[in-house]
C-alpha positions as CSV (number, residue, x, y, z in Angstrom):
1,L,165.9,22.7,284.8
2,E,167.3,25.5,283.0
3,E,165.6,28.3,285.3
4,W,167.0,26.3,288.1
5,L,170.2,26.5,287.0
6,R,170.5,29.9,286.1
7,A,168.6,31.0,289.6
8,N,171.5,29.2,291.6
9,A,174.1,31.0,289.2
10,I,175.2,27.6,287.7
11,D,177.0,28.4,284.5
12,T,178.8,24.7,283.5
13,I,176.9,21.2,283.3
14,T,179.0,18.5,283.7
15,V,177.6,15.1,281.9
16,I,177.9,11.8,282.8
17,G,175.9,8.7,282.2
18,Y,174.9,6.1,279.7
19,M,174.6,6.2,276.0
20,T,177.0,8.9,274.6
21,H,174.9,9.1,271.1
22,N,171.8,9.7,272.6
23,C,171.1,11.1,276.4
24,D,174.6,12.3,276.4
25,L,174.9,14.1,272.8
26,S,171.5,15.3,273.2
27,T,172.2,16.9,276.7
28,V,175.7,18.7,275.4
29,I,174.2,20.3,272.3
30,H,171.1,21.3,274.0
31,A,172.9,22.9,276.8
32,V,175.5,24.5,274.6
33,H,173.0,26.2,272.7
34,M,171.2,27.5,276.1
35,G,174.8,29.3,276.7
36,F,176.0,26.8,279.5
37,A,179.5,25.6,279.6
38,V,179.8,21.5,279.5
39,E,182.3,19.1,280.8
40,F,181.9,15.8,279.4
41,L,183.6,12.9,281.3
42,S,184.5,10.5,278.8
43,D,185.5,7.8,281.7
44,A,181.9,7.9,282.9
45,T,180.0,7.5,279.9
46,G,179.4,4.9,277.5
47,S,177.5,3.4,274.7
48,L,176.4,0.1,273.4
49,P,177.2,-1.7,270.0
50,Y,174.9,-1.3,266.8
51,A,174.6,-3.5,263.5
52,N,171.7,-2.7,261.4
53,S,171.4,-2.6,257.3
54,A,173.9,0.4,257.3
55,G,176.9,-1.6,259.1
56,Y,178.0,-2.3,262.4
57,A,179.7,0.0,265.1
58,S,181.4,-1.5,268.3
59,A,180.4,0.4,271.6
60,E,183.7,1.7,271.9
61,D,183.8,3.1,268.0
62,I,180.5,4.9,269.1
63,H,182.2,6.4,271.8
64,R,185.4,7.4,270.7
65,V,183.5,9.2,267.7
66,V,181.1,11.3,269.4
67,T,183.7,12.1,272.1
68,I,185.7,13.5,269.0
69,I,182.7,15.5,267.8
70,L,181.8,16.9,271.4
71,Q,185.5,18.2,271.9
72,S,185.7,19.7,268.5
73,R,183.0,22.5,269.4
74,F,180.7,21.4,272.3
75,A,182.5,20.2,275.3
76,A,185.5,20.1,277.4
77,V,186.2,16.2,277.3
78,L,187.8,15.0,280.7
79,K,188.6,11.7,281.8
């Protein structure tokens, strides 16, 4: 994919999709490390709630926290 993006002069990737804390997060970080600019569309992404021995986090809390982290260094967060 990287080769195709560069061959087509694409320098910015827009991330949408489900599982903000998994697929979206890893895509954004990997793209940034490869030198791409990244847009993260917060209204077009989402998460699931999690509960385990470490505690509970709602889908909204997970999405909000990951979005804050992404905007702090990795992506332009847009709606």
